[in-house]
N, C-alpha and C positions, 0 to 999 in steps of 0.2 A: 504494500500500500504506500502511496506517495501523495502528498498534497501539493497542488500547484495553484497559482493565482492566474487564471486565464479567462478571457472574455468568451472564448468559444472553443470547440473541440480542436480545431486546427492549431490554435495558439497553445493549447494544452499539450498537443503532440510535439510542437516546437520545443517547449520546455523540457519534456521528457527526453527528446532526442539530444538536447544539449547536455543534460545530466547523465545520460547513458548513451555514449557514442555508438555502441554496438546495435542499438535499437533502430538507428536511422534508416537503413535499407530493409529492415525486416517488416516494418509496418507500411511505409509509403515508398513509392518509386521516386526517381530523381526529380520528376515534375511535381511531386507533392500529392499525387493521387494515391489513395489507400489501395493496397493490393487486394485483388479479388478474394483471396483466401483468408483475409482478415475481417473480422466482424467487430464493430465498435458500437457500444450501447451507452446511452445516458439515462441513468435511473431505470434501466431495464428496457428502454425503447431503442430499437436500431436507428442509427443516424440516417439511414436511407429513407426512413419514414418521417424524418424530421427535416433538418436543413443541412444534412451531411456535415462537412467540416465546419460550416458556418453556424452549426447548432449552438445557440448561446448557452453559457454556463452561469450558474449563480452559486453563491456560497452553499456548500453542503451537497451539491450534485455529485453523483458517483458515475465516473466514466470507466467502463470495462472494455478491455481489448482482448479478444479471443481469436486465436488462430483456428481456422476451420479444420476439422479432422477429416482424414481420408484413409482409404485402405480398408483392410479387414476381409476382403474377398479372397477367393481361392485363385 
């Protein structure tokens, strides 16, 4: 868990990427677009159903970043 002070999801990712350099290419591509295999939620709602990276954040909001799972077949 990490706390950041950001106005929206994109700014929160910027802060996380500055704090954890290895995260930079794992969540977004060089153009700043979230990779297809990454799901991001704000308070349980997918950002695709909100305003994507421009989804505003307020004090107490919880942002969850989850890599999609794949595999398991024969």
